[in-house]
C-alpha positions in Angstrom: 19.1 -12.8 14.0 19.3 -12.9 10.2 16.2 -11.6 8.3 15.4 -11.8 4.6 12.9 -9.3 3.2 11.3 -10.4 0.0 8.5 -8.0 -0.7 6.6 -7.3 -3.9 8.7 -4.9 -5.9 6.1 -2.2 -6.5 6.5 0.9 -4.2 3.3 0.4 -2.2 4.8 -2.9 -1.0 8.6 -2.3 -1.2 8.7 1.0 0.7 7.0 -0.3 3.9 9.2 -3.4 3.8 12.3 -1.1 3.5 11.1 0.9 6.5 10.9 -2.2 8.6 14.1 -3.6 7.2 16.0 -0.4 8.2 14.6 -0.5 11.7 15.4 -4.2 12.1 19.0 -3.5 11.0 19.1 -0.5 13.5 18.2 -2.9 16.2 21.4 -4.9 15.6 20.2 -7.6 13.2 21.6 -8.7 9.8 19.1 -7.8 7.1 19.1 -8.6 3.4 16.3 -7.3 1.1 15.3 -8.1 -2.4 15.1 -4.6 -3.8 16.2 -2.2 -6.6 16.2 1.5 -7.5 16.2 4.3 -4.9 15.0 1.9 -2.2 17.9 -0.4 -2.8 20.4 2.5 -2.7 19.0 3.8 0.6 19.0 0.3 2.1 22.7 -0.3 1.0 23.7 3.0 2.5 22.1 1.9 5.8 24.2 -1.3 5.8 21.6 -3.8 4.4 22.6 -6.5 2.0 20.6 -5.9 -1.2 19.8 -8.8 -3.6 18.7 -8.3 -7.1 14.9 -8.6 -7.4 13.1 -11.4 -9.3 10.5 -10.5 -11.9 8.1 -12.8 -10.1 7.6 -10.2 -7.4 5.8 -7.6 -9.6 2.3 -7.0 -8.1 0.8 -7.1 -11.6 1.8 -10.7 -12.0 1.4 -12.0 -8.4 -1.5 -14.4 -9.4 0.5 -16.1 -12.1 4.0 -16.1 -10.7 3.7 -18.0 -7.4 6.2 -20.6 -8.6 8.6 -17.9 -9.6 8.2 -16.3 -6.1 8.8 -19.8 -4.6 12.0 -20.3 -6.6 13.2 -16.7 -6.0 12.8 -17.0 -2.3 14.7 -20.3 -2.2 17.6 -18.8 -4.2 17.7 -15.8 -1.9 17.6 -18.0 1.2 20.7 -20.0 -0.1 22.6 -16.7 -0.2 21.3 -15.0 2.9 20.7 -18.0 5.2 18.0 -16.2 7.2 16.4 -17.1 10.4 13.1 -15.4 9.4 11.4 -14.2 6.2 9.4 -11.0 5.8 7.2 -10.8 2.7 4.1 -8.9 1.4 0.5 -9.9 1.2 -0.2 -11.5 -2.2 3.1 -13.5 -2.1 1.8 -17.1 -1.8 5.0 -18.4 -3.3 7.0 -16.9 -0.4 4.7 -18.5 2.1 5.0 -22.0 0.6 8.8 -21.6 0.4 8.9 -20.6 4.1 6.8 -23.7 4.9 9.1 -26.1 2.9 12.2 -24.5 4.4 10.9 -24.5 7.9 11.2 -20.7 8.4 8.9 -18.4 10.3 7.4 -15.7 8.0 6.0 -12.3 8.8 3.6 -10.8 6.2 3.3 -7.1 5.7 -0.3 -6.4 4.8 -2.0 -3.3 3.5 -4.1 -0.8 5.5 -7.1 -3.1 6.1 -7.5 -6.8 6.4 -8.5 -8.0 3.0 -10.3 -11.3 3.9 -13.6 -11.9 5.7 -13.3 -12.0 9.5 -15.6 -12.1 12.5 -17.5 -8.9 13.2 -17.8 -7.8 9.5 -21.3 -6.4 9.3 -21.7 -5.8 5.6 -20.6 -2.2 5.6 -17.1 -2.9 4.3 -18.0 -4.5 0.9 -17.5 -8.1 2.2 -17.8 -9.5 -1.3 -14.6 -7.8 -2.2 -13.0 -9.5 0.8 -14.3 -12.9 -0.3 -13.1 -12.4 -3.8 -9.6 -11.5 -2.7 -9.4 -14.5 -0.3 -10.7 -16.9 -2.8 -8.3 -15.7 -5.5 -5.3 -15.9 -3.2 -6.3 -19.4 -1.9 -6.6 -20.6 -5.5 -3.1 -19.6 -6.3 -1.8 -21.0 -3.0 -3.5 -24.4 -3.6 -2.3 -24.6 -7.2 1.3 -24.0 -6.2 1.1 -26.7 -3.5 -0.3 -29.1 -6.0 2.4 -28.3 -8.5 5.0 -29.0 -5.9 3.4 -32.2 -4.8 2.5 -30.9 -1.3 -0.5 -32.1 0.6 -3.7 -30.1 0.3 -3.8 -27.7 3.3 -7.6 -27.9 3.3 -9.3 -25.5 5.7 -5.9 -24.6 7.2 -5.0 -22.9 3.9 -6.6 -19.7 5.0 -4.5 -19.6 8.2 -1.4 -20.4 6.1 -1.9 -17.1 4.2 -1.4 -15.2 7.5 2.1 -16.6 8.0 3.6 -16.6 11.5 2.5 -13.0 12.0 0.4 -10.7 9.8 0.9 -6.9 10.2 -1.7 -4.3 9.1 -0.4 -0.8 8.4 -3.6 1.1 9.1 -5.7 1.9 12.2 -8.1 -0.3 14.1 -11.0 2.1 13.4 -10.7 1.2 9.7 -12.0 -2.3 10.4 -15.7 -3.0 10.6 -17.4 -2.2 14.0 -16.9 -4.9 16.6 -14.5 -6.8 14.3 -12.4 -9.6 15.7 -9.2 -10.1 13.6 -7.9 -13.6 13.1 -5.2 -14.8 15.5 -1.8 -13.5 14.6 -3.2 -10.4 12.7 -2.5 -7.0 14.3 -2.2 -3.3 13.4 1.3 -1.9 13.7 0.8 1.4 11.8 1.9 2.9 8.5 5.6 1.9 8.3 6.0 4.9 6.0 9.1 5.3 3.9 9.9 6.8 0.5 13.2 7.9 -1.1 14.1 11.5 -0.8 12.7 13.8 -3.5 15.0 14.7 -6.4 15.5 18.4 -6.1 15.4 19.1 -9.8 12.2 17.2 -10.4 10.6 18.8 -7.3 11.6 22.3 -8.4 10.1 21.7 -11.9 6.8 20.6 -10.4 6.7 23.4 -7.9 7.5 26.0 -10.6 4.6 24.7 -12.7 2.2 24.9 -9.7 3.4 28.3 -8.8 2.8 29.6 -12.4 -0.8 28.4 -12.3 -1.2 29.8 -8.8 -4.4 28.0 -7.8 -4.8 25.7 -4.7 -3.5 22.2 -5.4 -5.4 18.9 -5.3 -3.2 15.8 -5.3 -4.8 13.0 -7.4 -3.3 9.5 -7.2 -4.6 7.1 -9.8 -4.9 3.4 -9.1 -5.8 0.5 -11.3 -9.2 0.8 -13.1 -10.3 -2.9 -12.4 -12.8 -2.6 -15.2 -14.4 0.5 -13.7 -14.5 4.0 -15.2 -11.4 6.2 -15.7 -11.1 9.3 -13.6 -9.8 11.3 -16.6 -13.2 12.7 -17.8 -13.8 14.0 -14.3 -10.2 15.4 -14.0 -10.7 17.3 -17.3 -14.0 18.7 -16.2 -13.0 19.5 -12.6 -9.7 21.3 -13.4 -10.7 23.3 -16.5 -11.5 26.9 -15.6 -12.0 25.8 -12.0 -11.0 27.0 -8.6 -8.3 24.3 -8.1 -5.4 22.9 -10.1 -4.4 19.2 -10.0 -1.1 17.4 -9.8 -1.8 13.8 -10.9 0.4 10.9 -10.0 0.0 8.3 -12.8 1.4 5.5 -10.7 0.7 2.2 -12.6 -2.0 3.7 -14.7 -1.8 4.5 -18.4 -0.7 7.8 -19.8 -3.4 10.4 -19.8 -5.5 11.3 -22.9 -5.0 14.6 -24.6 -6.2 17.4 -22.2 -7.4 20.9 -23.3 -4.9 23.7 -22.9 -7.1 25.3 -20.4 -6.9 22.3 -18.0 -4.9 23.1 -14.9 -3.3 19.6 -14.7 0.3 18.6 -14.0 1.0 14.9 -14.5 3.9 13.1 -12.8 5.3 9.7 -12.3 7.5 10.0 -9.3 8.9 7.6 -6.6 7.8 10.0 -3.8 4.7 12.0 -2.8 5.3 13.7 0.5 6.4 17.1 -0.8 3.3 17.2 -3.1 1.0 16.2 -0.3 2.4 19.0 1.8 1.6 21.4 -1.0 -2.0 20.1 -1.4 -5.3 21.2 0.1 -7.0 17.9 -0.7 -6.3 14.4 -1.9 -8.2 12.3 -4.4 -7.5 8.6 -4.5 -9.1 5.4 -5.9 -8.5 3.9 -2.4 -5.1 2.3 -2.4 -2.9 2.1 0.7 -0.1 4.5 -0.1 -2.1 7.6 -1.0 -4.6 7.0 1.7 -1.9 6.7 4.3 -0.1 9.7 2.8 -3.3 11.7 3.1 -3.8 10.7 6.7 -0.2 11.3 7.8 -0.2 14.7 6.2 -3.6 15.5 7.6 -5.3 16.2 4.3 -9.0 15.7 3.6 -9.6 12.8 1.2 -12.1 12.0 -1.6 -12.2 8.4 -2.7 -13.3 7.0 -6.1 -12.8 3.2 -5.9 -13.2 0.9 -8.9 -12.8 -2.6 -7.4 -10.7 -5.0 -5.5 -8.9 -3.7 -2.4 -9.9 -0.1 -3.4 -13.5 -0.8 -2.5 -12.6 -2.3 0.9 -10.3 0.6 1.9 -12.6 3.3 0.5 -15.5 1.9 2.5 -13.3 1.8 5.6 -12.3 5.4 5.2 -15.9 6.5 4.7 -17.0 4.6 7.7 -14.3 6.2 9.9 -15.2 9.7 8.7 -11.8 10.5 7.2 -13.0 10.5 3.5 -16.0 11.3 1.4 -17.1 9.6 -1.8 -16.2 11.5 -5.0 -19.3 12.4 -7.0 -18.0 12.3 -10.6 -21.1 14.1 -11.9 -20.3 17.3 -9.9 -17.0 18.1 -11.6 -15.0 20.4 -9.3 -18.1 21.4 -7.3 -17.3 18.9 -4.5 -13.6 20.0 -4.0 -14.2 23.1 -2.0 -16.9 21.4 0.1 -14.4 18.6 1.0 -11.5 20.9 1.6 -13.6 23.0 4.0 -15.2 20.0 5.8 -14.1 20.8 9.4 -15.6 17.5 10.8 -13.8 15.3 8.3 -10.6 17.3 8.7 -10.8 17.0 12.5 -11.2 13.2 12.3 -8.3 13.1 9.9 -6.1 15.0 12.3 -6.9 12.7 15.2 -6.2 9.6 13.2 -3.0 11.2 11.9 -1.8 11.9 15.4 -2.4 8.3 16.4 -0.7 6.9 13.4 2.4 9.1 13.9 2.6 8.1 17.5 2.2 4.3 16.7 6.0 3.8 16.4 5.1 1.5 13.5 8.5 0.5 12.3 9.6 -0.4 15.8 6.4 -2.5 16.4 6.9 -4.2 13.1 10.6 -5.0 13.8 9.6 -6.4 17.2 7.1 -8.7 15.4 9.9 -9.9 13.2 12.0 -10.6 16.3 9.2 -12.4 18.0 8.5 -14.6 14.9 12.1 -15.6 14.9 12.0 -16.6 18.6 
C-alpha cells in the first residue's frame, strides 16, 4: 500500500499525522508526507518520503485556500502515486481532490467531533458545532462550483467525513448518549512531537529553578474576538504562589509585564518536558494542550474564546477533567484546581485509557481498511 499524508502544516495537525505516518510505515507500507521542520527530519530518518509543504495547508488560511489545497494534493499525488490519502479536518480541498482522483481518504480530526450529531443535548455548545459545519460546507461547495462539479447537496456533509473520520479524544468527551455519524470513530491521541532541544530545555528549566515556585503551564490559543488572557496572567503570577511558563503558540507576543511577574514565555515545538514539570495546565481549549494535560495526568483549567475551543472546553468540563478559569480571581483558583482530588482522579483514569488505546496502531489500521 502507498499512502500520502497531506495534513495541515501547523503542529496540532501535523504532529498526529506524523505519528500515524510513522506507524503506517512501520507496518510495511510506503508512506510520503507533506511536511517540514523537525517533523520532516524525524519522518525522513524513519524512512518516509517527505514532500515540500504547500502554503495552502496553513490552518490560518484553510477557509480561503481550498483551491490551493486541491492543486497541492494533485501535485503530490502525481509524485507519490498513492492508494490512499490521509488529511486533516478543515482540508476541503484535499477531500475534493480525493473525490476527483477516485482515492479513499482518511480524515484525522481533533479531540471532539466538531459538527452536530445525534444525541447532542445542548450541553456542548451546539451553536459552535453548527457554525463550524456551515463554514466548512461553504468552502467545500464553493470549491466544487469553481471546478464545475455537481452540487453535492445534502450529501456534502457526509463528504466532509471522507472514507473514515478519526477522532483523537475519548468517547466520554462527546455529549451523553451521542451517536456519531457512520464512519466516525475514536482512535485516541496519536501523540507525537519532536524531541526537545537540550539547550533550549536547559535554559527554560534554569529560569524556573531560579524562581523556585510551583509551575503552571499556560498554552495560549487564538482569541477569536474574545478577551486576552494576558491581564489574568499578569495578575495571577505577580507576587503569587505559582510561576507560569507560557507557550505563545500562534498568539501574538505578550505585552510588557512587570518585573515582579513570575512568567517565562516560550515558543517551542514541544511541550512534554514542561508538562512534566507543571502542577497545573491552563488552556483556551485546543486539542494539543488538552491532550497533553490528560496524557501527563495534570489538572486543567479552560478559558475558551470561541470556535472549537468552546466545544472542547465544554466537553472537558462535562467529563470532569477540567474546571472553568475564573479570570476575576487572579491566582486564587490555581491552588484549588491543583488540589482537586476528584478532578485529578478523573484525569488519571482518562489518561490511563488514552495511553492504553494504541491510537497510532488503530489509526494505521483505519488507513489500511480505507485502502481495501
